[in-house]
TORPA-4810 file (N, C-alpha, C, O; in nm, 3 decimals):
<nodes>
NODE_1_-1.599_3.116_0.311_-1.586_2.971_0.334_-1.752_2.919_0.350_-1.838_2.957_0.429_X
NODE_2_-1.758_2.811_0.235_-1.925_2.782_0.223_-1.959_2.696_0.352_-1.886_2.688_0.451_X
NODE_3_-2.072_2.639_0.337_-2.120_2.553_0.481_-2.089_2.403_0.462_-2.108_2.329_0.559_X
NODE_4_-2.043_2.352_0.344_-1.983_2.221_0.354_-1.824_2.234_0.389_-1.760_2.140_0.436_X
NODE_5_-1.778_2.341_0.365_-1.635_2.315_0.383_-1.614_2.339_0.538_-1.532_2.275_0.603_X
NODE_6_-1.703_2.446_0.593_-1.707_2.453_0.726_-1.745_2.327_0.808_-1.700_2.307_0.921_X
NODE_7_-1.825_2.251_0.749_-1.879_2.143_0.797_-1.755_2.014_0.820_-1.730_1.948_0.921_X
NODE_8_-1.699_2.013_0.692_-1.596_1.918_0.678_-1.430_1.955_0.762_-1.345_1.873_0.794_X
NODE_9_-1.426_2.099_0.780_-1.339_2.141_0.873_-1.388_2.103_1.039_-1.315_2.051_1.123_X
NODE_10_-1.493_2.133_1.052_-1.526_2.124_1.199_-1.553_1.993_1.246_-1.541_1.972_1.367_X
NODE_11_-1.596_1.874_1.148_-1.588_1.726_1.193_-1.416_1.699_1.181_-1.375_1.633_1.276_X
NODE_12_-1.336_1.729_1.106_-1.219_1.701_1.081_-1.142_1.723_1.243_-1.093_1.632_1.311_X
NODE_13_-1.149_1.855_1.276_-1.089_1.922_1.393_-1.156_1.829_1.512_-1.085_1.772_1.595_X
NODE_14_-1.283_1.820_1.512_-1.330_1.747_1.652_-1.290_1.569_1.645_-1.269_1.493_1.739_X
NODE_15_-1.291_1.549_1.545_-1.239_1.375_1.532_-1.116_1.362_1.572_-1.078_1.262_1.633_X
NODE_16_-1.005_1.504_1.531_-0.880_1.490_1.583_-0.832_1.496_1.738_-0.727_1.448_1.782_X
NODE_17_-0.926_1.563_1.807_-0.906_1.582_1.933_-0.864_1.474_2.031_-0.802_1.510_2.131_X
NODE_18_-0.893_1.329_2.012_-0.890_1.226_2.083_-0.746_1.188_2.054_-0.664_1.165_2.143_X
NODE_19_-0.722_1.182_1.930_-0.603_1.134_1.881_-0.495_1.203_1.918_-0.395_1.134_1.938_X
NODE_20_-0.483_1.329_1.935_-0.388_1.425_1.978_-0.376_1.418_2.128_-0.270_1.464_2.172_X
NODE_21_-0.450_1.378_2.203_-0.468_1.381_2.328_-0.382_1.253_2.383_-0.331_1.251_2.495_X
NODE_22_-0.374_1.137_2.281_-0.297_1.021_2.331_-0.178_1.032_2.322_-0.129_0.943_2.391_X
NODE_23_-0.085_1.105_2.266_0.064_1.151_2.265_0.087_1.100_2.111_0.010_1.071_2.020_X
NODE_24_0.247_1.102_2.126_0.319_1.040_2.025_0.436_0.932_2.068_0.491_0.919_2.178_X
NODE_25_0.456_0.863_1.953_0.549_0.755_2.030_0.680_0.778_1.960_0.762_0.687_1.963_X
NODE_26_0.707_0.884_1.899_0.853_0.922_1.858_0.853_0.881_1.702_0.753_0.854_1.636_X
NODE_27_0.980_0.882_1.659_1.016_0.884_1.526_1.027_1.013_1.463_0.961_1.109_1.503_X
NODE_28_1.121_1.018_1.351_1.158_1.131_1.286_1.080_1.135_1.148_1.016_1.038_1.107_X
NODE_29_1.088_1.239_1.089_1.036_1.265_0.944_1.102_1.149_0.844_1.218_1.149_0.800_X
NODE_30_1.025_1.076_0.826_1.073_0.972_0.719_1.174_0.875_0.774_1.257_0.807_0.713_X
NODE_31_1.147_0.882_0.909_1.245_0.753_1.020_1.204_0.622_0.925_1.094_0.610_0.871_X
NODE_32_1.282_0.553_0.918_1.264_0.390_0.888_1.135_0.382_0.783_1.035_0.311_0.797_X
NODE_33_1.165_0.479_0.669_1.078_0.481_0.564_1.164_0.458_0.438_1.111_0.419_0.334_X
NODE_34_1.294_0.482_0.449_1.371_0.519_0.326_1.443_0.635_0.342_1.475_0.663_0.457_X
NODE_35_1.485_0.730_0.228_1.559_0.849_0.183_1.525_0.901_0.072_1.452_0.848_-0.013_X
NODE_36_1.567_0.989_0.068_1.526_1.097_-0.028_1.626_1.027_-0.184_1.745_0.993_-0.190_X
NODE_37_1.536_1.026_-0.277_1.560_0.963_-0.401_1.647_1.055_-0.466_1.663_1.168_-0.420_X
NODE_38_1.726_1.000_-0.606_1.805_1.057_-0.675_1.710_1.066_-0.803_1.657_0.961_-0.840_X
NODE_39_1.680_1.201_-0.883_1.581_1.182_-1.001_1.660_1.101_-1.107_1.597_1.083_-1.211_X
NODE_40_1.806_1.040_-1.100_1.864_0.989_-1.202_1.846_0.861_-1.203_1.870_0.781_-1.293_X
NODE_41_1.777_0.833_-1.036_1.742_0.651_-1.003_1.615_0.645_-1.044_1.590_0.525_-1.058_X
NODE_42_1.521_0.711_-1.070_1.357_0.687_-1.086_1.342_0.563_-1.143_1.394_0.567_-1.254_X
NODE_43_1.301_0.467_-1.123_1.226_0.346_-1.178_1.114_0.372_-1.257_1.097_0.339_-1.374_X
NODE_44_1.030_0.438_-1.176_0.878_0.452_-1.250_0.836_0.598_-1.161_0.889_0.638_-1.056_X
NODE_45_0.720_0.665_-1.241_0.622_0.765_-1.167_0.492_0.702_-1.120_0.420_0.623_-1.181_X
NODE_46_0.480_0.746_-1.016_0.328_0.709_-0.976_0.249_0.859_-0.949_0.304_0.952_-0.890_X
NODE_47_0.096_0.863_-1.010_0.049_1.014_-1.013_-0.020_0.958_-0.887_-0.056_0.841_-0.890_X
NODE_48_-0.043_1.034_-0.771_-0.136_1.030_-0.668_-0.217_1.142_-0.671_-0.172_1.255_-0.688_X
NODE_49_-0.354_1.112_-0.653_-0.447_1.221_-0.665_-0.494_1.230_-0.494_-0.505_1.129_-0.425_X
NODE_50_-0.518_1.358_-0.448_-0.577_1.362_-0.327_-0.715_1.422_-0.321_-0.746_1.531_-0.368_X
NODE_51_-0.789_1.346_-0.262_-0.929_1.454_-0.265_-0.949_1.444_-0.106_-0.866_1.405_-0.024_X
NODE_52_-1.099_1.497_-0.079_-1.128_1.531_0.064_-1.203_1.382_0.113_-1.310_1.343_0.066_X
NODE_53_-1.151_1.334_0.181_-1.026_1.292_0.268_-0.979_1.143_0.214_-0.989_1.051_0.294_X
NODE_54_-0.929_1.115_0.083_-0.879_0.986_0.034_-0.779_1.037_-0.052_-0.753_1.153_-0.085_X
NODE_55_-0.721_0.917_-0.083_-0.588_0.915_-0.232_-0.639_0.820_-0.295_-0.697_0.722_-0.247_X
NODE_56_-0.616_0.852_-0.426_-0.626_0.758_-0.547_-0.463_0.744_-0.598_-0.410_0.847_-0.639_X
NODE_57_-0.390_0.626_-0.597_-0.453_0.510_-0.544_-0.464_0.513_-0.393_-0.424_0.610_-0.328_X
NODE_58_-0.526_0.392_-0.331_-0.553_0.388_-0.193_-0.413_0.306_-0.141_-0.376_0.315_-0.024_X
NODE_59_-0.356_0.242_-0.220_-0.211_0.167_-0.162_-0.134_0.146_-0.308_-0.180_0.132_-0.421_X
NODE_60_0.004_0.150_-0.257_0.097_0.132_-0.384_0.200_0.006_-0.328_0.232_-0.019_-0.212_X
NODE_61_0.240_-0.063_-0.452_0.328_-0.155_-0.412_0.491_-0.129_-0.470_0.515_-0.102_-0.587_X
NODE_62_0.572_-0.141_-0.386_0.718_-0.116_-0.438_0.803_-0.243_-0.413_0.757_-0.345_-0.363_X
NODE_63_0.938_-0.228_-0.454_1.018_-0.311_-0.423_1.153_-0.258_-0.339_1.207_-0.150_-0.364_X
NODE_64_1.193_-0.340_-0.246_1.294_-0.268_-0.177_1.404_-0.237_-0.244_1.453_-0.317_-0.324_X
NODE_65_1.458_-0.116_-0.220_1.547_-0.044_-0.320_1.514_0.047_-0.404_1.598_0.134_-0.426_X
NODE_66_1.388_0.053_-0.472_1.333_0.105_-0.577_1.318_0.245_-0.544_1.272_0.265_-0.432_X
NODE_67_1.351_0.368_-0.627_1.327_0.485_-0.639_1.206_0.526_-0.727_1.195_0.502_-0.847_X
NODE_68_1.120_0.587_-0.653_1.001_0.622_-0.722_0.960_0.793_-0.729_0.977_0.877_-0.640_X
NODE_69_0.914_0.807_-0.835_0.884_0.978_-0.853_0.715_0.991_-0.840_0.643_0.949_-0.930_X
NODE_70_0.667_1.044_-0.734_0.542_1.062_-0.734_0.500_1.210_-0.760_0.552_1.308_-0.709_X
NODE_71_0.390_1.207_-0.853_0.344_1.322_-0.891_0.238_1.317_-0.795_0.176_1.215_-0.765_X
NODE_72_0.220_1.441_-0.744_0.115_1.473_-0.643_0.020_1.553_-0.674_0.058_1.665_-0.709_X
NODE_73_-0.119_1.529_-0.673_-0.200_1.643_-0.737_-0.323_1.676_-0.609_-0.369_1.578_-0.548_X
NODE_74_-0.354_1.763_-0.587_-0.444_1.804_-0.468_-0.584_1.830_-0.550_-0.605_1.948_-0.580_X
NODE_75_-0.669_1.744_-0.586_-0.816_1.757_-0.634_-0.919_1.800_-0.537_-1.038_1.819_-0.559_X
NODE_76_-0.856_1.812_-0.429_-0.987_1.826_-0.308_-1.019_1.987_-0.318_-0.990_2.055_-0.417_X
NODE_77_-1.091_2.043_-0.182_-1.098_2.149_-0.169_-1.052_2.210_-0.048_-1.087_2.323_-0.013_X
NODE_78_-0.963_2.126_0.025_-0.897_2.162_0.142_-0.738_2.146_0.128_-0.701_2.075_0.033_X
NODE_79_-0.650_2.197_0.201_-0.515_2.177_0.195_-0.499_2.014_0.237_-0.569_1.964_0.326_X
NODE_80_-0.421_1.955_0.179_-0.380_1.803_0.204_-0.248_1.793_0.192_-0.180_1.870_0.124_X
NODE_81_-0.188_1.666_0.278_-0.056_1.653_0.270_-0.038_1.515_0.209_-0.129_1.433_0.224_X
NODE_82_0.081_1.481_0.136_0.136_1.357_0.105_0.241_1.319_0.183_0.343_1.380_0.151_X
NODE_83_0.259_1.234_0.285_0.345_1.247_0.382_0.412_1.069_0.389_0.339_0.981_0.435_X
NODE_84_0.525_1.044_0.348_0.584_0.894_0.337_0.648_0.861_0.485_0.758_0.914_0.504_X
NODE_85_0.599_0.786_0.585_0.653_0.744_0.694_0.594_0.616_0.734_0.516_0.545_0.669_X
NODE_86_0.657_0.592_0.883_0.573_0.504_0.941_0.475_0.555_1.026_0.476_0.675_1.054_X
NODE_87_0.355_0.446_1.091_0.251_0.476_1.162_0.303_0.589_1.265_0.241_0.694_1.284_X
NODE_88_0.420_0.557_1.326_0.453_0.606_1.450_0.515_0.734_1.394_0.502_0.819_1.482_X
NODE_89_0.567_0.777_1.304_0.633_0.901_1.249_0.496_0.987_1.223_0.490_1.103_1.264_X
NODE_90_0.388_0.927_1.152_0.275_1.013_1.125_0.208_1.058_1.266_0.179_1.176_1.286_X
NODE_91_0.185_0.955_1.362_0.144_1.039_1.475_0.212_1.140_1.561_0.158_1.209_1.648_X
NODE_92_0.342_1.139_1.523_0.437_1.250_1.599_0.395_1.354_1.512_0.347_1.456_1.561_X
NODE_93_0.406_1.341_1.377_0.431_1.467_1.281_0.270_1.541_1.316_0.268_1.663_1.331_X
NODE_94_0.157_1.472_1.326_0.029_1.543_1.376_0.021_1.625_1.463_-0.073_1.704_1.458_X
NODE_95_0.122_1.635_1.577_0.124_1.740_1.659_0.171_1.882_1.584_0.128_1.996_1.601_X
NODE_96_0.262_1.835_1.506_0.306_1.978_1.428_0.216_2.045_1.337_0.203_2.166_1.322_X
NODE_97_0.145_1.937_1.269_0.011_1.987_1.166_-0.057_2.045_1.273_-0.090_2.161_1.252_X
NODE_98_-0.085_2.000_1.375_-0.204_2.077_1.477_-0.153_2.220_1.495_-0.231_2.314_1.480_X
NODE_99_-0.018_2.242_1.529_0.039_2.369_1.532_0.013_2.455_1.416_-0.038_2.567_1.421_X
NODE_100_0.049_2.398_1.324_-0.002_2.464_1.192_-0.124_2.541_1.183_-0.139_2.659_1.152_X
NODE_101_-0.212_2.450_1.217_-0.364_2.496_1.216_-0.390_2.615_1.344_-0.467_2.711_1.332_X
NODE_102_-0.310_2.586_1.460_-0.345_2.660_1.570_-0.296_2.806_1.545_-0.364_2.904_1.575_X
NODE_103_-0.173_2.813_1.486_-0.117_2.937_1.417_-0.175_2.996_1.307_-0.137_3.103_1.261_X
NODE_104_-0.263_2.934_1.267_-0.303_3.012_1.138_-0.232_2.981_1.003_-0.257_3.042_0.899_X
NODE_105_-0.157_2.897_1.012_-0.078_2.842_0.861_-0.188_2.764_0.762_-0.228_2.809_0.655_X
NODE_106_-0.225_2.647_0.818_-0.344_2.576_0.763_-0.476_2.637_0.778_-0.529_2.621_0.888_X
NODE_107_-0.554_2.718_0.675_-0.665_2.767_0.679_-0.780_2.735_0.589_-0.839_2.809_0.509_X
NODE_108_-0.800_2.603_0.621_-0.906_2.516_0.559_-0.838_2.469_0.405_-0.763_2.374_0.386_X
NODE_109_-0.891_2.567_0.304_-0.838_2.540_0.157_-0.723_2.635_0.128_-0.689_2.655_0.012_X
NODE_110_-0.663_2.693_0.226_-0.540_2.777_0.160_-0.409_2.764_0.281_-0.436_2.711_0.389_X
NODE_111_-0.284_2.810_0.256_-0.186_2.794_0.362_-0.173_2.944_0.332_-0.207_3.012_0.234_X
NODE_112_-0.097_2.982_0.482_-0.058_3.126_0.482_0.080_3.105_0.467_0.142_3.052_0.559_X
NODE_113_0.141_3.144_0.352_0.296_3.136_0.332_0.381_3.214_0.440_0.486_3.174_0.490_X
NODE_114_0.316_3.332_0.465_0.415_3.417_0.551_0.451_3.321_0.677_0.559_3.280_0.718_X
NODE_115_0.313_3.301_0.722_0.343_3.232_0.842_0.446_3.120_0.847_0.531_3.119_0.937_X
NODE_116_0.442_3.032_0.758_0.522_2.914_0.737_0.673_2.946_0.772_0.752_2.861_0.813_X
NODE_117_0.704_3.091_0.749_0.828_3.127_0.789_0.859_3.160_0.914_0.971_3.204_0.942_X
NODE_118_0.762_3.143_1.005_0.775_3.200_1.140_0.847_3.118_1.234_0.810_3.003_1.259_X
NODE_119_0.962_3.178_1.295_1.044_3.116_1.403_0.951_3.056_1.514_0.876_3.121_1.587_X
NODE_120_0.967_2.934_1.513_0.893_2.864_1.628_0.963_2.809_1.722_0.913_2.719_1.789_X
NODE_121_1.102_2.858_1.745_1.202_2.840_1.857_1.277_2.709_1.824_1.230_2.625_1.748_X
NODE_122_1.381_2.698_1.877_1.488_2.599_1.867_1.548_2.561_1.715_1.608_2.459_1.680_X
NODE_123_1.514_2.675_1.642_1.566_2.631_1.503_1.460_2.592_1.427_1.491_2.541_1.320_X
NODE_124_1.315_2.603_1.457_1.222_2.507_1.413_1.160_2.626_1.318_1.199_2.742_1.337_X
NODE_125_1.057_2.595_1.208_0.986_2.699_1.126_0.857_2.580_1.104_0.855_2.462_1.137_X
NODE_126_0.762_2.656_1.042_0.673_2.562_0.987_0.675_2.550_0.822_0.567_2.539_0.764_X
NODE_127_0.772_2.553_0.762_0.797_2.557_0.605_0.756_2.440_0.542_0.721_2.432_0.424_X
NODE_128_0.762_2.315_0.652_0.688_2.201_0.589_0.806_2.172_0.442_0.755_2.167_0.331_X
NODE_129_0.933_2.158_0.454_1.010_2.137_0.332_1.088_1.983_0.364_1.202_1.957_0.327_X
NODE_130_1.015_1.906_0.426_1.095_1.772_0.453_1.077_1.685_0.319_0.967_1.673_0.265_X
NODE_131_1.198_1.623_0.269_1.193_1.550_0.144_1.086_1.440_0.107_1.068_1.392_-0.005_X
NODE_132_1.021_1.411_0.220_0.930_1.280_0.217_0.792_1.340_0.204_0.699_1.260_0.192_X
NODE_133_0.774_1.438_0.206_0.639_1.530_0.225_0.583_1.653_0.119_0.677_1.722_0.077_X
NODE_134_0.482_1.683_0.082_0.450_1.773_0.052_0.275_1.842_0.089_0.171_1.777_0.096_X
NODE_135_0.291_1.978_0.107_0.163_2.001_0.137_0.116_2.118_0.052_0.163_2.228_0.025_X
NODE_136_-0.001_2.047_0.017_-0.067_2.145_-0.106_-0.195_2.221_-0.084_-0.273_2.178_0.001_X
NODE_137_-0.222_2.324_-0.148_-0.332_2.386_-0.162_-0.409_2.303_-0.255_-0.358_2.210_-0.318_X
NODE_138_-0.573_2.348_-0.264_-0.656_2.282_-0.387_-0.590_2.327_-0.517_-0.563_2.446_-0.529_X
NODE_139_-0.561_2.237_-0.620_-0.522_2.262_-0.752_-0.359_2.249_-0.751_-0.303_2.275_-0.857_X
NODE_140_-0.290_2.216_-0.652_-0.158_2.239_-0.676_-0.099_2.098_-0.703_-0.162_1.995_-0.679_X
NODE_141_0.003_2.101_-0.745_0.072_1.963_-0.779_0.228_1.969_-0.764_0.286_2.061_-0.823_X
NODE_142_0.293_1.891_-0.699_0.417_1.902_-0.672_0.524_1.737_-0.668_0.459_1.634_-0.651_X
NODE_143_0.625_1.729_-0.679_0.658_1.592_-0.698_0.747_1.545_-0.556_0.785_1.633_-0.479_X
NODE_144_0.769_1.427_-0.534_0.836_1.365_-0.445_0.911_1.223_-0.490_0.849_1.123_-0.527_X
NODE_145_1.075_1.234_-0.479_1.149_1.148_-0.523_1.185_1.083_-0.385_1.233_1.146_-0.291_X
NODE_146_1.149_0.918_-0.384_1.195_0.853_-0.274_1.231_0.725_-0.290_1.175_0.652_-0.372_X
NODE_147_1.342_0.681_-0.202_1.377_0.554_-0.226_1.327_0.468_-0.109_1.356_0.495_0.008_X
NODE_148_1.263_0.378_-0.139_1.245_0.272_-0.044_1.338_0.172_-0.019_1.346_0.067_-0.082_X
NODE_149_1.425_0.215_0.096_1.545_0.116_0.136_1.509_-0.019_0.143_1.538_-0.108_0.063_X
NODE_150_1.436_-0.027_0.256_1.445_-0.178_0.315_1.290_-0.188_0.316_1.230_-0.085_0.286_X
NODE_151_1.202_-0.318_0.351_1.078_-0.352_0.407_1.067_-0.287_0.521_1.157_-0.259_0.600_X
NODE_152_0.926_-0.258_0.530_0.899_-0.177_0.690_0.747_-0.168_0.652_0.688_-0.184_0.545_X
NODE_153_0.707_-0.137_0.774_0.573_-0.089_0.811_0.573_0.070_0.779_0.608_0.163_0.852_X
NODE_154_0.519_0.073_0.634_0.523_0.218_0.577_0.404_0.266_0.518_0.378_0.192_0.423_X
NODE_155_0.329_0.346_0.528_0.245_0.419_0.498_0.226_0.559_0.407_0.325_0.630_0.426_X
NODE_156_0.147_0.612_0.330_0.146_0.753_0.275_0.024_0.795_0.384_-0.055_0.715_0.435_X
NODE_157_0.027_0.956_0.409_-0.064_0.995_0.511_-0.103_1.148_0.463_-0.022_1.217_0.401_X
NODE_158_-0.213_1.187_0.494_-0.247_1.314_0.529_-0.215_1.347_0.666_-0.255_1.261_0.745_X
NODE_159_-0.148_1.457_0.727_-0.132_1.468_0.870_-0.220_1.586_0.926_-0.223_1.621_1.044_X
NODE_160_-0.303_1.653_0.801_-0.371_1.780_0.818_-0.473_1.732_0.954_-0.532_1.624_0.948_X
NODE_161_-0.485_1.811_1.061_-0.577_1.758_1.180_-0.713_1.716_1.123_-0.788_1.787_1.056_X
NODE_162_-0.738_1.556_1.171_-0.864_1.508_1.105_-0.852_1.428_1.029_-0.916_1.325_1.048_X
NODE_163_-0.776_1.436_0.922_-0.774_1.383_0.777_-0.751_1.241_0.790_-0.834_1.155_0.760_X
NODE_164_-0.586_1.210_0.855_-0.559_1.088_0.894_-0.654_0.983_0.945_-0.675_0.870_0.899_X
NODE_165_-0.720_1.056_1.072_-0.829_1.006_1.111_-0.964_0.975_1.057_-1.043_0.904_1.119_X
NODE_166_-0.986_1.017_0.962_-1.103_1.012_0.852_-1.075_0.909_0.742_-1.160_0.868_0.663_X
NODE_167_-0.955_0.874_0.744_-0.905_0.725_0.651_-0.821_0.817_0.546_-0.847_0.788_0.430_X
NODE_168_-0.725_0.924_0.562_-0.660_0.960_0.474_-0.524_0.909_0.466_-0.427_0.982_0.483_X
NODE_169_-0.516_0.798_0.445_-0.384_0.708_0.458_-0.368_0.617_0.361_-0.479_0.583_0.321_X
NODE_170_-0.288_0.566_0.307_-0.266_0.409_0.216_-0.142_0.381_0.269_-0.058_0.452_0.325_X
NODE_171_-0.147_0.220_0.231_-0.040_0.125_0.275_0.046_0.118_0.162_0.013_0.125_0.044_X
NODE_172_0.180_0.104_0.217_0.309_0.075_0.110_0.347_-0.065_0.118_0.415_-0.103_0.214_X
NODE_173_0.306_-0.159_0.013_0.337_-0.261_0.009_0.425_-0.346_-0.058_0.400_-0.373_-0.176_X
NODE_174_0.544_-0.402_0.007_0.660_-0.445_-0.077_0.656_-0.584_-0.162_0.601_-0.683_-0.113_X
NODE_175_0.703_-0.588_-0.261_0.712_-0.698_-0.346_0.794_-0.813_-0.261_0.818_-0.922_-0.312_X
</nodes>
């Protein structure tokens, strides 16, 4: 790991400590943000590029009921997440993402895929396979198809420890 990556990782982890100490307000993955979309109902495709630590575009506008295909590309040097949800959902999910770092699943610029299958108890694993989210290593690209059911307080965010706190989130605006 070169010095700049180490510095970015150190700053990210130290910035996140206060946020995780504050606790979560609940909410499930994707709760109140819509539902998995059907590819046959996609109205348009939006390409989202993830950098260290911001998105392009920084915000999107959708219509209630619209199904969007997101083509998400990690152009950064670190692992990043694209996750659609409410601010409360992101706050709750950040605890899980911290656990992924603590257990060696997220290792700066790479993922330990073997560790992602580890049994965390109560039927939980670290697979990170929710339909509203992708977790990508540098250079990877994946798609999310999402239906924005109703207007709400929705954003897309990276919940890797410290990334959200450093500004890696964007607003979902409704027409």
